[in-house]
C-alpha positions as semicolon CSV with decimal commas, in nm:
position;residue;x (nm);y (nm);z (nm)
1;X;-11,341;-3,380;13,319
2;X;-11,214;-3,026;13,260
3;X;-11,520;-2,861;13,410
4;X;-11,386;-2,509;13,462
5;X;-11,269;-2,492;13,100
6;X;-11,602;-2,631;12,982
7;X;-11,788;-2,363;13,179
8;X;-11,569;-2,098;13,016
9;X;-11,637;-2,232;12,666
10;X;-12,011;-2,252;12,723
11;X;-11,993;-1,897;12,858
12;X;-11,823;-1,773;12,543
13;X;-12,077;-1,955;12,324
14;X;-12,360;-1,795;12,523
15;X;-12,201;-1,451;12,491
16;X;-12,174;-1,486;12,113
17;X;-12,528;-1,617;12,069
18;X;-12,677;-1,350;12,295
19;X;-12,501;-1,080;12,092
20;X;-12,631;-1,235;11,771
21;X;-12,984;-1,234;11,915
22;X;-12,951;-0,865;12,004
23;X;-12,809;-0,767;11,664
24;X;-13,089;-0,949;11,480
25;X;-13,348;-0,775;11,696
26;X;-13,183;-0,435;11,638
27;X;-13,199;-0,482;11,261
28;X;-13,553;-0,623;11,278
29;X;-13,443;-0,963;11,148
30;X;-13,584;-1,297;11,249
31;X;-13,408;-1,509;11,509
32;X;-13,434;-1,861;11,360
33;X;-13,592;-2,123;11,589
34;X;-13,290;-2,353;11,556
35;X;-13,064;-2,077;11,691
36;X;-13,303;-2,005;11,976
37;X;-13,289;-2,372;12,065
38;X;-12,909;-2,371;12,044
39;X;-12,884;-2,085;12,292
40;X;-13,112;-2,276;12,530
41;X;-12,888;-2,581;12,487
42;X;-12,578;-2,376;12,570
43;X;-12,732;-2,259;12,898
44;X;-12,839;-2,617;12,969
45;X;-12,489;-2,753;12,906
46;X;-12,325;-2,489;13,121
47;X;-12,575;-2,571;13,393
48;X;-12,471;-2,937;13,380
49;X;-12,103;-2,843;13,411
50;X;-12,173;-2,601;13,696
51;X;-12,380;-2,865;13,875
52;X;-12,092;-3,111;13,838
53;X;-11,869;-2,853;14,007
54;X;-12,112;-2,829;14,297
55;X;-12,220;-2,475;14,203
56;X;-12,589;-2,545;14,256
57;X;-12,724;-2,190;14,260
58;X;-12,551;-2,103;13,932
59;X;-12,668;-2,430;13,778
60;X;-13,028;-2,355;13,880
61;X;-12,997;-2,010;13,720
62;X;-12,868;-2,155;13,391
63;X;-13,135;-2,424;13,382
64;X;-13,390;-2,150;13,446
65;X;-13,262;-1,948;13,151
66;X;-13,269;-2,258;12,929
67;X;-13,628;-2,323;13,037
68;X;-13,728;-1,962;12,970
69;X;-13,583;-1,973;12,618
70;X;-13,731;-2,313;12,534
71;X;-14,075;-2,223;12,670
72;X;-14,080;-1,903;12,463
73;X;-13,974;-2,101;12,157
74;X;-14,257;-2,350;12,220
75;X;-14,507;-2,066;12,247
76;X;-14,379;-1,885;11,937
77;X;-14,398;-2,201;11,725
78;X;-14,753;-2,266;11,843
79;X;-14,855;-1,906;11,771
80;X;-14,685;-1,877;11,431
81;X;-14,902;-1,826;11,124
82;X;-14,767;-2,145;10,969
83;X;-14,822;-2,334;11,298
84;X;-14,471;-2,478;11,282
85;X;-14,418;-2,809;11,454
86;X;-14,233;-2,830;11,783
87;X;-13,986;-3,114;11,710
88;X;-13,996;-3,409;11,953
89;X;-13,624;-3,372;12,045
90;X;-13,689;-3,009;12,144
91;X;-13,988;-3,117;12,352
92;X;-13,774;-3,376;12,527
93;X;-13,493;-3,125;12,587
94;X;-13,732;-2,884;12,760
95;X;-13,846;-3,167;12,986
96;X;-13,480;-3,247;13,055
97;X;-13,416;-2,886;13,157
98;X;-13,697;-2,904;13,414
99;X;-13,564;-3,241;13,530
100;X;-13,211;-3,107;13,576
101;X;-13,331;-2,802;13,763
102;X;-13,537;-3,027;13,985
103;X;-13,229;-3,234;14,071
104;X;-13,028;-2,921;14,153
105;X;-13,310;-2,778;14,363
106;X;-13,352;-3,102;14,555
107;X;-12,982;-3,102;14,636
108;X;-13,020;-2,743;14,757
109;X;-13,292;-2,863;14,992
110;X;-13,569;-2,688;14,795
111;X;-13,802;-2,988;14,791
112;X;-14,127;-2,813;14,699
113;X;-13,963;-2,642;14,400
114;X;-13,802;-2,970;14,297
115;X;-14,137;-3,148;14,308
116;X;-14,286;-2,875;14,086
117;X;-14,003;-2,904;13,832
118;X;-14,028;-3,283;13,822
119;X;-14,402;-3,247;13,774
120;X;-14,355;-3,019;13,474
121;X;-14,098;-3,260;13,326
122;X;-14,342;-3,548;13,370
123;X;-14,625;-3,348;13,211
124;X;-14,411;-3,267;12,906
125;X;-14,282;-3,621;12,864
126;X;-14,627;-3,776;12,904
127;X;-14,764;-3,540;12,638
128;X;-14,472;-3,627;12,411
129;X;-14,542;-3,997;12,462
130;X;-14,905;-3,947;12,368
131;X;-14,826;-3,737;12,060
132;X;-14,574;-3,992;11,932
133;X;-14,827;-4,271;11,979
134;X;-15,098;-4,070;11,802
135;X;-14,872;-4,017;11,501
136;X;-14,748;-4,378;11,507
137;X;-14,389;-4,273;11,584
138;X;-14,145;-4,463;11,801
139;X;-14,091;-4,357;12,163
140;X;-13,715;-4,408;12,211
141;X;-13,616;-4,626;12,510
142;X;-13,391;-4,350;12,642
143;X;-13,688;-4,111;12,655
144;X;-13,902;-4,377;12,824
145;X;-13,628;-4,417;13,082
146;X;-13,612;-4,041;13,134
147;X;-13,983;-4,035;13,214
148;X;-13,936;-4,318;13,462
149;X;-13,644;-4,128;13,617
150;X;-13,862;-3,818;13,656
151;X;-14,124;-4,019;13,846
152;X;-13,852;-4,175;14,061
153;X;-13,690;-3,839;14,136
154;X;-14,024;-3,685;14,226
155;X;-14,090;-3,982;14,451
156;X;-13,763;-3,916;14,634
157;X;-13,850;-3,548;14,683
158;X;-14,204;-3,630;14,797
159;X;-14,068;-3,882;15,044
160;X;-13,834;-3,614;15,175
161;X;-14,140;-3,395;15,234
162;X;-14,315;-3,676;15,420
163;X;-14,576;-3,720;15,147
164;X;-14,545;-4,098;15,154
165;X;-14,858;-4,203;14,966
166;X;-14,770;-3,977;14,672
167;X;-14,409;-4,098;14,682
168;X;-14,523;-4,461;14,663
169;X;-14,745;-4,379;14,364
170;X;-14,451;-4,221;14,181
171;X;-14,216;-4,509;14,263
172;X;-14,483;-4,745;14,134
173;X;-14,512;-4,560;13,805
174;X;-14,133;-4,557;13,766
175;X;-14,120;-4,931;13,828
176;X;-14,402;-4,995;13,580
177;X;-14,218;-4,805;13,306
178;X;-13,879;-4,957;13,383
179;X;-14,007;-5,315;13,402
180;X;-14,163;-5,276;13,058
181;X;-13,832;-5,143;12,929
182;X;-13,638;-5,432;13,081
183;X;-13,861;-5,732;13,031
184;X;-14,033;-5,635;12,705
185;X;-13,771;-5,423;12,526
186;X;-13,462;-5,575;12,692
187;X;-13,329;-5,228;12,778
188;X;-13,065;-5,344;13,025
189;X;-12,951;-5,001;13,160
190;X;-13,265;-4,977;13,377
191;X;-13,154;-5,264;13,605
192;X;-12,978;-5,062;13,879
193;X;-13,249;-4,795;13,896
194;X;-13,518;-5,062;13,915
195;X;-13,338;-5,222;14,206
196;X;-13,306;-4,880;14,373
197;X;-13,678;-4,806;14,325
198;X;-13,778;-5,134;14,491
199;X;-13,517;-5,077;14,763
200;X;-13,663;-4,733;14,838
201;X;-14,012;-4,880;14,863
202;X;-13,903;-5,158;15,095
203;X;-13,719;-4,912;15,319
204;X;-14,024;-4,689;15,323
205;X;-14,236;-4,991;15,415
206;X;-14,040;-5,030;15,739
207;X;-14,172;-4,699;15,874
208;X;-14,440;-4,683;16,137
209;X;-14,784;-4,534;16,079
210;X;-14,772;-4,576;15,703
211;X;-15,071;-4,463;15,496
212;X;-15,281;-4,758;15,380
213;X;-15,186;-4,682;15,017
214;X;-14,824;-4,779;15,083
215;X;-14,899;-5,155;15,101
216;X;-14,551;-5,278;15,207
217;X;-14,633;-5,648;15,162
218;X;-14,744;-5,586;14,805
219;X;-14,413;-5,418;14,718
220;X;-14,214;-5,690;14,897
221;X;-14,386;-5,949;14,680
222;X;-14,330;-5,748;14,362
223;X;-13,963;-5,695;14,448
224;X;-13,914;-6,070;14,496
225;X;-14,084;-6,134;14,162
226;X;-13,856;-5,878;13,995
227;X;-13,544;-6,052;14,126
228;X;-13,674;-6,390;14,013
229;X;-13,750;-6,265;13,661
230;X;-13,413;-6,092;13,645
231;X;-13,227;-6,412;13,737
232;X;-13,423;-6,603;13,473
233;X;-13,342;-6,338;13,213
234;X;-12,964;-6,315;13,250
235;X;-12,657;-6,417;13,447
236;X;-12,623;-6,160;13,724
237;X;-12,251;-6,234;13,755
238;X;-12,201;-6,074;13,415
239;X;-12,347;-5,741;13,521
240;X;-12,117;-5,449;13,608
241;X;-12,017;-5,468;13,972
242;X;-12,199;-5,149;14,076
243;X;-12,518;-5,274;13,909
244;X;-12,486;-5,609;14,083
245;X;-12,439;-5,433;14,416
246;X;-12,775;-5,253;14,379
247;X;-12,942;-5,589;14,311
248;X;-12,773;-5,745;14,614
249;X;-12,872;-5,449;14,832
250;X;-13,232;-5,512;14,736
251;X;-13,201;-5,884;14,801
252;X;-13,067;-5,804;15,147
253;X;-13,393;-5,626;15,238
254;X;-13,614;-5,921;15,142
């Protein structure tokens, strides 16, 4: 919780790594990919701490620098003579940087820019999902949940822009991913966000002049089915109180 001190430490780490980058360039030495990635991570971490302090503009700037470094690293690995692999954790961390910047931009009221950042995060995470499947590698539940969160966040921003049909489509994709995580992989941490996604859809369904794609009765039925399956799966009284509250909020709309 010592955010100011954390920001100072990340700043010192960034200063040291930037000087190292400059000295390597001056002596015509290679800047190892792992160190490039570490500098991007330092900017990312400082951005998180700045965001937690409410310093949104500075957080957006740090996320932007992290993105710039990680995108250049991706391009350099792809262009290298040995065609070095771009490790899946690095791919996921670039997506996370776009996701974080999207959150900060949304909170600044920059909805169009937030939608664009969420879109890039989704693109990266969908490609990562496909590449892992093609090479028969596991797609970690946490990464699956991050993709669902990106769809949900983009849905929120699209709804804020009045683009209701697109928002519904994104909420639907988030729900699809999270229900698979919960009911097939028993990944319990998705419960509150699933309840929130259905809640958002039901609230949206109460608006007048909805596009035909929004189908409020369909989502009401699916939300009721979700609650029924959830009650069959576990004892809701054993959930953390704040999780249980999200479920009860949803129940109150049905």
